[in-house]
MDAnalysis code that builds the backbone (N, CA, C; Angstrom):
import MDAnalysis as mda
import numpy as np

u = mda.Universe.empty(570, n_residues=190, atom_resindex=np.repeat(np.arange(190), 3), trajectory=True)
u.add_TopologyAttr("name", ["N", "CA", "C"] * 190)
u.add_TopologyAttr("resid", np.arange(1, 191))
u.add_TopologyAttr("resname", ["UNK", "UNK", "UNK", "UNK", "UNK", "UNK", "UNK", "UNK", "UNK", "UNK", "UNK", "UNK", "UNK", "UNK", "UNK", "UNK", "UNK", "UNK", "UNK", "UNK", "UNK", "UNK", "UNK", "UNK", "UNK", "UNK", "UNK", "UNK", "UNK", "UNK", "UNK", "UNK", "UNK", "UNK", "UNK", "UNK", "UNK", "UNK", "UNK", "UNK", "UNK", "UNK", "UNK", "UNK", "UNK", "UNK", "UNK", "UNK", "UNK", "UNK", "UNK", "UNK", "UNK", "UNK", "UNK", "UNK", "UNK", "UNK", "UNK", "UNK", "UNK", "UNK", "UNK", "UNK", "UNK", "UNK", "UNK", "UNK", "UNK", "UNK", "UNK", "UNK", "UNK", "UNK", "UNK", "UNK", "UNK", "UNK", "UNK", "UNK", "UNK", "UNK", "UNK", "UNK", "UNK", "UNK", "UNK", "UNK", "UNK", "UNK", "UNK", "UNK", "UNK", "UNK", "UNK", "UNK", "UNK", "UNK", "UNK", "UNK", "UNK", "UNK", "UNK", "UNK", "UNK", "UNK", "UNK", "UNK", "UNK", "UNK", "UNK", "UNK", "UNK", "UNK", "UNK", "UNK", "UNK", "UNK", "UNK", "UNK", "UNK", "UNK", "UNK", "UNK", "UNK", "UNK", "UNK", "UNK", "UNK", "UNK", "UNK", "UNK", "UNK", "UNK", "UNK", "UNK", "UNK", "UNK", "UNK", "UNK", "UNK", "UNK", "UNK", "UNK", "UNK", "UNK", "UNK", "UNK", "UNK", "UNK", "UNK", "UNK", "UNK", "UNK", "UNK", "UNK", "UNK", "UNK", "UNK", "UNK", "UNK", "UNK", "UNK", "UNK", "UNK", "UNK", "UNK", "UNK", "UNK", "UNK", "UNK", "UNK", "UNK", "UNK", "UNK", "UNK", "UNK", "UNK", "UNK", "UNK", "UNK", "UNK", "UNK", "UNK", "UNK", "UNK", "UNK", "UNK", "UNK", "UNK"])
u.atoms.positions = np.array([
    [-23.073, -17.059, -8.544],
    [-23.819, -15.824, -8.634],
    [-25.033, -16.078, -9.513],
    [-26.210, -15.808, -8.983],
    [-27.446, -16.076, -9.692],
    [-28.279, -14.811, -9.715],
    [-28.790, -14.450, -10.876],
    [-29.693, -13.321, -10.987],
    [-31.067, -13.808, -10.565],
    [-31.639, -13.198, -9.521],
    [-32.891, -13.693, -8.969],
    [-34.071, -12.763, -9.206],
    [-33.854, -11.632, -9.807],
    [-34.927, -10.648, -9.928],
    [-35.877, -10.997, -11.062],
    [-37.164, -10.896, -10.767],
    [-38.175, -11.012, -11.809],
    [-38.518, -9.601, -12.263],
    [-38.757, -8.716, -11.295],
    [-38.963, -7.316, -11.627],
    [-37.705, -6.543, -11.280],
    [-37.566, -5.388, -11.857],
    [-36.411, -4.558, -11.590],
    [-36.688, -3.696, -10.361],
    [-35.643, -3.484, -9.575],
    [-35.761, -2.667, -8.371],
    [-35.019, -1.358, -8.544],
    [-35.525, -0.330, -7.900],
    [-34.770, 0.917, -7.820],
    [-33.775, 0.776, -6.668],
    [-32.850, 1.686, -6.590],
    [-31.894, 1.665, -5.494],
    [-32.622, 1.794, -4.156],
    [-33.621, 2.662, -4.089],
    [-34.375, 2.869, -2.852],
    [-35.123, 1.603, -2.446],
    [-35.688, 0.863, -3.404],
    [-36.363, -0.402, -3.097],
    [-35.353, -1.443, -2.607],
    [-34.168, -1.439, -3.181],
    [-33.112, -2.363, -2.754],
    [-32.741, -2.140, -1.293],
    [-32.682, -0.883, -0.881],
    [-32.287, -0.563, 0.489],
    [-33.219, -1.185, 1.526],
    [-34.478, -1.388, 1.175],
    [-35.443, -1.946, 2.131],
    [-35.883, -3.361, 1.753],
    [-35.265, -3.943, 0.744],
    [-35.665, -5.272, 0.262],
    [-35.377, -6.341, 1.319],
    [-36.356, -7.200, 1.549],
    [-36.201, -8.314, 2.478],
    [-37.037, -9.466, 1.958],
    [-36.358, -10.544, 1.575],
    [-37.094, -11.700, 1.062],
    [-37.319, -12.759, 2.144],
    [-37.017, -12.389, 3.400],
    [-37.247, -13.306, 4.504],
    [-36.183, -14.382, 4.661],
    [-35.095, -14.276, 3.903],
    [-33.997, -15.246, 3.997],
    [-32.747, -14.532, 4.518],
    [-31.685, -15.288, 4.703],
    [-30.394, -14.701, 5.068],
    [-29.525, -14.457, 3.836],
    [-30.112, -14.532, 2.655],
    [-29.353, -14.329, 1.422],
    [-28.838, -12.894, 1.337],
    [-27.673, -12.745, 0.684],
    [-27.095, -11.434, 0.416],
    [-27.154, -11.183, -1.083],
    [-27.555, -9.976, -1.445],
    [-27.698, -9.628, -2.855],
    [-26.930, -8.360, -3.179],
    [-26.442, -8.299, -4.404],
    [-25.974, -7.043, -4.968],
    [-27.059, -6.579, -5.924],
    [-27.104, -5.296, -6.175],
    [-28.039, -4.728, -7.139],
    [-27.236, -4.331, -8.365],
    [-27.551, -4.950, -9.497],
    [-26.818, -4.680, -10.732],
    [-27.824, -4.280, -11.803],
    [-27.794, -3.005, -12.155],
    [-28.723, -2.450, -13.140],
    [-30.175, -2.798, -12.824],
    [-30.528, -2.711, -11.540],
    [-31.900, -2.939, -11.116],
    [-32.256, -4.384, -10.822],
    [-31.350, -5.310, -11.084],
    [-31.606, -6.728, -10.832],
    [-30.870, -7.191, -9.582],
    [-31.541, -8.014, -8.780],
    [-30.892, -8.613, -7.624],
    [-30.004, -9.752, -8.085],
    [-28.772, -9.765, -7.600],
    [-27.835, -10.837, -7.923],
    [-27.444, -11.494, -6.600],
    [-27.793, -12.774, -6.459],
    [-27.514, -13.526, -5.244],
    [-26.023, -13.797, -5.135],
    [-25.447, -13.485, -3.982],
    [-24.040, -13.756, -3.735],
    [-23.911, -15.120, -3.059],
    [-23.077, -15.970, -3.642],
    [-22.820, -17.275, -3.048],
    [-22.072, -17.103, -1.730],
    [-22.293, -18.004, -0.762],
    [-21.516, -17.909, 0.480],
    [-20.031, -18.067, 0.184],
    [-19.184, -17.283, 0.868],
    [-17.741, -17.382, 0.650],
    [-17.178, -18.713, 1.152],
    [-15.965, -19.024, 0.715],
    [-15.260, -20.212, 1.190],
    [-14.697, -19.935, 2.587],
    [-14.310, -20.984, 3.290],
    [-13.682, -20.834, 4.604],
    [-12.388, -20.024, 4.465],
    [-11.611, -20.308, 3.419],
    [-10.374, -19.562, 3.169],
    [-10.668, -18.062, 3.062],
    [-11.709, -17.741, 2.325],
    [-12.139, -16.354, 2.131],
    [-12.470, -15.710, 3.485],
    [-13.278, -16.402, 4.307],
    [-13.649, -15.884, 5.627],
    [-12.422, -15.641, 6.499],
    [-11.488, -16.590, 6.504],
    [-10.303, -16.465, 7.349],
    [-9.419, -15.296, 6.929],
    [-9.215, -15.138, 5.634],
    [-8.411, -14.021, 5.127],
    [-9.084, -12.690, 5.463],
    [-10.385, -12.609, 5.250],
    [-11.126, -11.386, 5.533],
    [-11.071, -11.042, 7.020],
    [-11.254, -12.039, 7.864],
    [-11.206, -11.817, 9.314],
    [-9.828, -11.314, 9.737],
    [-8.772, -11.950, 9.234],
    [-7.408, -11.529, 9.551],
    [-7.174, -10.070, 9.137],
    [-7.556, -9.741, 7.909],
    [-7.347, -8.373, 7.427],
    [-8.154, -7.363, 8.238],
    [-9.391, -7.709, 8.561],
    [-10.203, -6.799, 9.365],
    [-9.526, -6.524, 10.711],
    [-9.012, -7.557, 11.357],
    [-8.333, -7.384, 12.642],
    [-7.088, -6.514, 12.501],
    [-6.261, -6.771, 11.473],
    [-5.038, -5.976, 11.283],
    [-5.372, -4.526, 10.936],
    [-6.361, -4.307, 10.089],
    [-6.743, -2.938, 9.731],
    [-7.260, -2.194, 10.964],
    [-8.107, -2.855, 11.757],
    [-8.611, -2.237, 12.987],
    [-7.470, -1.876, 13.938],
    [-6.510, -2.783, 14.098],
    [-5.368, -2.521, 14.978],
    [-4.573, -1.302, 14.510],
    [-4.350, -1.221, 13.203],
    [-3.567, -0.106, 12.661],
    [-4.325, 1.214, 12.795],
    [-5.615, 1.196, 12.553],
    [-6.438, 2.398, 12.712],
    [-6.401, 2.861, 14.169],
    [-6.511, 1.916, 15.098],
    [-6.461, 2.252, 16.523],
    [-5.075, 2.770, 16.911],
    [-4.018, 2.111, 16.436],
    [-2.653, 2.518, 16.754],
    [-2.384, 3.951, 16.305],
    [-2.925, 4.318, 15.144],
    [-2.718, 5.658, 14.592],
    [-3.766, 6.672, 15.071],
    [-4.720, 6.205, 15.886],
    [-5.814, 7.059, 16.395],
    [-6.556, 7.779, 15.272],
    [-6.880, 7.037, 14.223],
    [-7.586, 7.612, 13.078],
    [-9.097, 7.525, 13.299],
    [-9.856, 8.504, 12.819],
    [-11.317, 8.494, 12.993],
    [-12.005, 7.645, 11.911],
    [-11.559, 6.414, 11.774],
    [-12.046, 5.516, 10.732],
    [-12.594, 4.241, 11.342],
    [-13.408, 3.545, 10.571],
    [-13.979, 2.258, 10.974],
    [-13.834, 1.253, 9.839],
    [-13.651, -0.004, 10.194],
    [-13.584, -1.091, 9.217],
    [-14.882, -1.881, 9.295],
    [-15.481, -2.159, 8.142],
    [-16.720, -2.933, 8.091],
    [-16.587, -4.089, 7.121],
    [-17.269, -5.172, 7.446],
    [-17.364, -6.338, 6.568],
    [-18.734, -6.362, 5.922],
    [-18.777, -6.729, 4.650],
    [-20.019, -6.977, 3.907],
    [-20.989, -5.801, 3.910],
    [-20.472, -4.592, 3.820],
    [-21.355, -3.444, 3.661],
    [-21.550, -3.175, 2.178],
    [-22.584, -2.444, 1.871],
    [-22.843, -2.079, 0.489],
    [-22.184, -0.760, 0.137],
    [-21.929, -0.606, -1.151],
    [-21.436, 0.658, -1.693],
    [-22.234, 0.922, -2.966],
    [-22.906, 2.054, -2.991],
    [-23.657, 2.410, -4.194],
    [-22.666, 2.774, -5.286],
    [-22.744, 2.050, -6.409],
    [-21.770, 2.257, -7.481],
    [-22.405, 2.817, -8.755],
    [-23.695, 3.076, -8.720],
    [-24.369, 3.617, -9.892],
    [-25.821, 3.909, -9.580],
    [-26.566, 4.303, -10.611],
    [-27.962, 4.695, -10.448],
    [-28.777, 3.600, -9.767],
    [-28.768, 2.399, -10.302],
    [-29.437, 1.244, -9.707],
    [-28.439, 0.123, -9.501],
    [-27.316, 0.479, -8.844],
    [-26.244, -0.488, -8.588],
    [-25.740, -0.338, -7.166],
    [-25.503, -1.485, -6.537],
    [-24.886, -1.500, -5.219],
    [-24.100, -2.792, -5.107],
    [-22.853, -2.685, -4.710],
    [-21.980, -3.850, -4.538],
    [-21.768, -4.098, -3.050],
    [-21.571, -5.357, -2.693],
    [-21.207, -5.733, -1.330],
    [-19.696, -5.886, -1.285],
    [-19.060, -5.213, -0.350],
    [-17.605, -5.310, -0.212],
    [-17.264, -6.422, 0.770],
    [-16.096, -7.015, 0.614],
    [-15.630, -7.946, 1.636],
    [-15.197, -7.156, 2.869],
    [-14.471, -6.072, 2.641],
    [-14.056, -5.160, 3.706],
    [-14.016, -3.748, 3.149],
    [-14.303, -2.790, 3.993],
    [-14.061, -1.404, 3.587],
    [-13.734, -0.580, 4.823],
    [-12.994, 0.479, 4.597],
    [-12.690, 1.452, 5.643],
    [-13.394, 2.739, 5.257],
    [-14.132, 3.289, 6.219],
    [-14.838, 4.556, 6.024],
    [-14.536, 5.473, 7.196],
    [-14.874, 6.730, 7.042],
    [-14.727, 7.669, 8.148],
    [-15.885, 7.469, 9.131],
    [-15.667, 7.897, 10.350],
    [-16.749, 7.821, 11.351],
    [-17.948, 8.642, 10.892],
    [-17.702, 9.763, 10.214],
    [-18.805, 10.590, 9.712],
    [-19.638, 9.845, 8.673],
    [-18.979, 9.101, 7.806],
    [-19.727, 8.307, 6.822],
    [-20.619, 7.293, 7.534],
    [-20.097, 6.660, 8.580],
    [-20.882, 5.682, 9.335],
    [-22.034, 6.362, 10.075],
    [-21.779, 7.522, 10.675],
    [-22.837, 8.249, 11.398],
    [-23.997, 8.586, 10.471],
    [-23.678, 8.929, 9.222],
    [-24.724, 9.286, 8.257],
    [-25.684, 8.125, 7.988],
    [-25.267, 6.896, 8.281],
    [-26.107, 5.731, 7.996],
    [-26.761, 5.125, 9.238],
    [-26.593, 5.745, 10.392],
    [-27.212, 5.198, 11.597],
    [-28.716, 5.040, 11.379],
    [-29.229, 3.859, 11.727],
    [-30.653, 3.584, 11.576],
    [-31.087, 3.243, 10.163],
    [-30.122, 3.068, 9.253],
    [-30.433, 2.776, 7.849],
    [-29.665, 1.541, 7.391],
    [-29.969, 1.085, 6.190],
    [-29.182, 0.008, 5.587],
    [-27.749, 0.467, 5.424],
    [-26.802, -0.450, 5.657],
    [-25.376, -0.125, 5.580],
    [-24.905, -0.145, 4.130],
    [-25.384, 0.823, 3.366],
    [-24.965, 0.989, 1.970],
    [-24.440, 2.413, 1.837],
    [-23.121, 2.529, 1.698],
    [-22.492, 3.836, 1.592],
    [-22.732, 4.428, 0.212],
    [-23.080, 5.709, 0.199],
    [-23.308, 6.384, -1.068],
    [-22.172, 7.342, -1.407],
    [-21.161, 7.361, -0.538],
    [-19.926, 8.081, -0.820],
    [-18.792, 7.061, -0.778],
    [-17.713, 7.377, -1.447],
    [-16.616, 6.419, -1.601],
    [-15.929, 6.107, -0.278],
    [-15.791, 4.819, 0.056],
    [-14.953, 4.441, 1.197],
    [-13.502, 4.837, 0.928],
    [-12.699, 4.908, 1.988],
    [-11.282, 5.228, 1.849],
    [-10.507, 4.069, 1.233],
    [-10.939, 2.846, 1.567],
    [-10.266, 1.629, 1.113],
    [-11.302, 0.522, 0.996],
    [-11.237, -0.235, -0.093],
    [-12.085, -1.419, -0.264],
    [-11.176, -2.609, -0.514],
    [-11.505, -3.739, 0.137],
    [-10.780, -4.992, -0.058],
    [-11.766, -6.042, -0.551],
    [-11.411, -6.708, -1.637],
    [-12.185, -7.853, -2.135],
    [-11.260, -9.055, -2.146],
    [-11.761, -10.191, -1.644],
    [-11.024, -11.450, -1.672],
    [-11.628, -12.291, -2.781],
    [-10.805, -12.691, -3.722],
    [-11.263, -13.411, -4.908],
    [-11.636, -14.852, -4.559],
    [-12.790, -15.271, -5.043],
    [-13.247, -16.652, -4.969],
    [-13.407, -17.143, -6.401],
    [-13.513, -18.447, -6.607],
    [-13.652, -18.941, -7.985],
    [-14.799, -18.301, -8.762],
    [-15.900, -17.978, -8.089],
    [-17.037, -17.391, -8.802],
    [-16.999, -15.865, -8.874],
    [-15.953, -15.233, -8.306],
    [-15.925, -13.765, -8.293],
    [-14.781, -13.158, -9.094],
    [-14.061, -13.963, -9.843],
    [-12.868, -13.463, -10.547],
    [-13.204, -12.277, -11.440],
    [-14.118, -12.463, -12.360],
    [-14.472, -11.387, -13.292],
    [-15.102, -10.210, -12.548],
    [-15.941, -10.495, -11.574],
    [-16.614, -9.437, -10.814],
    [-15.590, -8.571, -10.073],
    [-14.605, -9.207, -9.393],
    [-13.639, -8.446, -8.603],
    [-12.622, -7.702, -9.466],
    [-12.138, -8.372, -10.519],
    [-11.094, -7.759, -11.351],
    [-11.642, -6.769, -12.379],
    [-12.840, -6.990, -12.865],
    [-13.348, -6.154, -13.949],
    [-14.456, -5.216, -13.499],
    [-15.598, -5.796, -13.086],
    [-16.767, -4.969, -12.818],
    [-16.581, -4.068, -11.606],
    [-16.164, -4.652, -10.485],
    [-15.983, -3.827, -9.294],
    [-14.855, -2.815, -9.498],
    [-13.807, -3.216, -10.188],
    [-12.705, -2.287, -10.447],
    [-13.215, -1.048, -11.185],
    [-13.996, -1.238, -12.234],
    [-14.474, -0.083, -12.998],
    [-15.509, 0.719, -12.216],
    [-16.352, 0.036, -11.444],
    [-17.353, 0.750, -10.658],
    [-16.709, 1.528, -9.506],
    [-15.710, 0.949, -8.850],
    [-15.021, 1.661, -7.772],
    [-14.212, 2.831, -8.348],
    [-13.684, 2.658, -9.538],
    [-12.967, 3.760, -10.191],
    [-13.926, 4.905, -10.496],
    [-15.124, 4.594, -10.949],
    [-16.110, 5.634, -11.250],
    [-16.464, 6.430, -9.986],
    [-16.399, 5.781, -8.825],
    [-16.642, 6.462, -7.542],
    [-15.401, 7.181, -7.023],
    [-14.264, 6.919, -7.653],
    [-12.973, 7.448, -7.225],
    [-12.591, 6.955, -5.835],
    [-12.821, 5.645, -5.593],
    [-12.378, 5.026, -4.347],
    [-10.852, 5.146, -4.321],
    [-10.275, 5.774, -3.303],
    [-8.839, 6.050, -3.296],
    [-7.940, 4.818, -3.340],
    [-8.409, 3.711, -2.764],
    [-7.569, 2.510, -2.728],
    [-8.451, 1.267, -2.765],
    [-8.072, 0.313, -3.616],
    [-8.827, -0.928, -3.788],
    [-7.841, -2.085, -3.841],
    [-7.996, -3.060, -2.938],
    [-7.144, -4.244, -2.921],
    [-7.922, -5.426, -3.478],
    [-7.296, -6.167, -4.358],
    [-7.846, -7.439, -4.832],
    [-6.923, -8.528, -4.297],
    [-7.384, -9.203, -3.250],
    [-6.616, -10.265, -2.610],
    [-6.990, -11.563, -3.316],
    [-6.019, -12.159, -3.993],
    [-6.301, -13.307, -4.846],
    [-5.555, -14.550, -4.381],
    [-6.199, -15.368, -3.514],
    [-5.543, -16.599, -3.072],
    [-5.420, -17.626, -4.193],
    [-6.213, -17.512, -5.242],
    [-6.156, -18.444, -6.364],
    [-4.871, -18.259, -7.168],
    [-4.411, -17.011, -7.283],
    [-3.198, -16.684, -8.026],
    [-2.037, -16.312, -7.101],
    [-2.253, -16.374, -5.796],
    [-1.237, -16.048, -4.779],
    [-0.635, -14.659, -4.999],
    [-1.535, -13.657, -5.119],
    [-1.070, -12.278, -5.311],
    [-2.109, -11.307, -4.755],
    [-1.665, -10.082, -4.556],
    [-2.560, -9.002, -4.160],
    [-2.305, -7.834, -5.105],
    [-3.380, -7.338, -5.677],
    [-3.300, -6.184, -6.566],
    [-3.761, -4.971, -5.768],
    [-2.891, -3.979, -5.681],
    [-3.222, -2.728, -5.000],
    [-3.495, -1.692, -6.083],
    [-4.702, -1.137, -6.062],
    [-5.079, -0.106, -7.024],
    [-5.187, 1.221, -6.274],
    [-4.436, 2.183, -6.715],
    [-4.353, 3.494, -6.073],
    [-4.876, 4.541, -7.053],
    [-5.892, 5.314, -6.628],
    [-6.510, 6.320, -7.482],
    [-5.588, 7.522, -7.630],
    [-5.177, 7.794, -8.868],
    [-4.299, 8.926, -9.142],
    [-4.666, 9.566, -10.466],
    [-4.963, 10.848, -10.417],
    [-5.212, 11.649, -11.608],
    [-6.204, 10.994, -12.568],
    [-7.311, 10.503, -12.016],
    [-8.391, 9.982, -12.854],
    [-8.274, 8.534, -13.269],
    [-7.261, 7.806, -12.787],
    [-7.089, 6.393, -13.138],
    [-6.539, 5.630, -11.946],
    [-6.715, 4.310, -11.994],
    [-6.068, 3.469, -10.990],
    [-4.658, 3.137, -11.449],
    [-3.692, 3.377, -10.555],
    [-2.323, 2.920, -10.750],
    [-2.246, 1.566, -10.063],
    [-1.764, 0.567, -10.772],
    [-1.790, -0.813, -10.283],
    [-0.410, -1.289, -9.852],
    [-0.367, -1.917, -8.670],
    [0.837, -2.572, -8.183],
    [0.450, -3.989, -7.781],
    [1.157, -4.978, -8.307],
    [0.896, -6.372, -7.956],
    [2.021, -6.842, -7.046],
    [1.651, -7.402, -5.888],
    [2.636, -7.898, -4.941],
    [2.422, -9.393, -4.720],
    [3.527, -10.106, -4.517],
    [3.492, -11.556, -4.345],
    [4.474, -11.975, -3.250],
    [4.366, -13.232, -2.831],
    [5.331, -13.821, -1.909],
    [5.508, -13.040, -0.624],
    [6.770, -12.771, -0.285],
    [7.037, -12.063, 0.973],
    [7.117, -10.548, 0.782],
    [6.675, -10.062, -0.385],
    [6.641, -8.616, -0.608],
    [5.628, -7.978, 0.339],
    [5.971, -6.802, 0.828],
    [5.094, -6.073, 1.743],
    [4.012, -5.325, 0.970],
    [2.869, -5.192, 1.609],
    [1.775, -4.385, 1.064],
    [2.176, -2.922, 1.205],
    [2.107, -2.189, 0.124],
    [2.404, -0.755, 0.160],
    [1.082, -0.002, 0.041],
    [0.446, 0.222, 1.178],
    [-0.854, 0.880, 1.206],
    [-0.693, 2.382, 1.344],
    [-1.210, 3.154, 0.404],
    [-1.167, 4.601, 0.568],
    [-2.028, 5.079, 1.745],
    [-3.101, 4.357, 2.041],
    [-4.012, 4.754, 3.113],
    [-3.423, 4.461, 4.488],
    [-2.792, 3.298, 4.635],
    [-2.170, 2.892, 5.898],
    [-0.720, 2.510, 5.596],
    [0.118, 3.506, 5.411],
    [1.470, 3.304, 4.879],
    [2.399, 2.497, 5.780],
    [2.104, 2.414, 7.066],
    [3.007, 1.658, 7.941],
    [2.454, 0.276, 8.297],
    [1.478, -0.193, 7.538],
    [0.873, -1.499, 7.795],
    [1.885, -2.598, 7.492],
    [2.294, -3.367, 8.497],
    [3.358, -4.361, 8.305],
    [2.829, -5.738, 7.867],
    [2.379, -5.844, 6.638],
    [1.832, -7.115, 6.150],
    [2.460, -7.510, 4.821],
    [2.696, -8.806, 4.669],
    [3.166, -9.318, 3.386],
    [2.059, -10.171, 2.770],
    [2.165, -10.394, 1.486],
    [1.197, -11.233, 0.777],
    [1.182, -12.633, 1.382],
    [2.367, -13.193, 1.596],
    [2.500, -14.531, 2.176],
    [1.759, -14.639, 3.502],
    [1.953, -13.658, 4.350],
    [1.312, -13.600, 5.657],
    [-0.212, -13.605, 5.529],
    [-0.720, -12.763, 4.647],
    [-2.169, -12.638, 4.458],
    [-2.747, -13.945, 3.926],
    [-2.149, -14.490, 2.886],
    [-2.687, -15.697, 2.268],
    [-2.570, -16.921, 3.174],
    [-1.541, -16.942, 4.032],
    [-1.364, -18.071, 4.950],
    [-2.500, -18.171, 5.955],
    [-3.174, -17.071, 6.230],
    [-4.266, -17.090, 7.200],
    [-5.480, -17.849, 6.673],
    [-5.495, -18.125, 5.378],
    [-6.606, -18.867, 4.789],
    [-6.517, -20.365, 5.005],
    [-5.433, -20.824, 5.600],
    [-5.256, -22.255, 5.849],
    [-5.755, -22.603, 7.252],
    [-6.411, -23.744, 7.352],
    [-6.859, -24.221, 8.657],
    [-5.883, -25.279, 9.116],
    [-5.210, -25.017, 10.237],
    [-4.189, -25.952, 10.733],
    [-4.816, -27.073, 11.536],
])
């Protein structure tokens, strides 16, 4: 993660920022922060989860959509890129023709931990998503072989850590049949 900003940007300037590269940036207190490309393990886990979440949403006929690498405005001049998020169709409709940066809380956010994102995923994003009152936040950690499920309740996140063959207990998608082992195994290339 590299801070690349010389001048500070407003949130509105960030929404239209284009440096002519394929780089992805988060906006942190007005500064652009370059996001390093994810690992192959990270991509595989994210892809697997996106497919399973989409299947469950379709099975339940819910008016929701799953997106990869969308932005979420987390403060005055702050925007984070999520690995995955679930939003309502109405939230998506509100952004048609605009940058995919949600200014209202997604229903669920998933972050997959990489060596350079440990502090960002566990500390900064956790507090910023809590300030938005994101109802559910998963921290999928292949480095520690665990998944932390954070559930918004009465002004705080209630934390549940699951490991091994324990099932994910998602308040948003309560019948989702996934275990930690299953999710983390998808990060391996056979």
